[in-house]
Phi, psi and omega in degrees: 000138178285129183247019176261116187246130179266133169245117185223195177123212187287132172304140179075016182266002177103015181298309183297321178297318178296318178298321177299318179296316179296322177297317178295337177274003175099005180272150174286138179226156180232122180294150180305128177303318183302316180294320179295319180295313180300315179301314180295315182294320178294323179291330184251011182059037180281171182247357181277058180251145184298334180266357178250305181221083185297331179291313177298320178300311182296320179295318179293321178296322177297314180297318180293319180295322176297317179294318177302316181296318179299316180293324182291336180300339180281345182286142180279321183257200180293140171237129182252128183255131170275095188069178181189200186300320183294323177301311181293318179295322178297318178295315179300317179297319179296323182282325189248339186084357178294143180280060185292320183299315184301329180293345182259002183306317184242012183230152174054050186280149170256180174304147184303324182267126179243136183256130181245133172273127180281166174304134184219081186300333182294336180246357183291130174220155172267156176208181183302331179268343181240092184261347181283159181275174182297324180298320177293324178296319179294320178298320177298316178302314180298322178295317183288324181294338175270324187293314184298310178297330180302329180247024167097014177265151173263132180252145175233125178277127179284140180287155176273081181226175179298160189298324179295317179293325178294317178297317178300316178302310181301309182297328180290343180268000180253149178294150181290000000 
């Protein structure tokens, strides 16, 4: 059974907070590729930023997500990903029109169940790595809620509850 679980959805919907809670409970977690890329690019005056060159950003995020997935295969238990390969492929497909998602239908799979954070305007904030507005975040969510089932994943929408209850909800949906 694949034990790599994607937590995705709306930017600013609480994914990183949920990953921190799962990490404190002893689970392996993987930080979002996009945030790592933005941090690196800003530190080095790079151009692979989503607001400068979204295609280069998406391609780099795909490469990073593939490496993350490869490293997670060594873990014995569950590994939770803050976004993943499908997110980056979906963005690349939206930017270029390339049929990127279909190439992932039978390759580089995560656990069948993918958890999505819904739009949550009450907690949405901008920061140096998240410069887009809430409307763009909702559009991204709509793209992802269609992309994952398109290539065979089952999606579960996470409830808008405190982080401990959200973690309990997620864990209760996975096999023991």
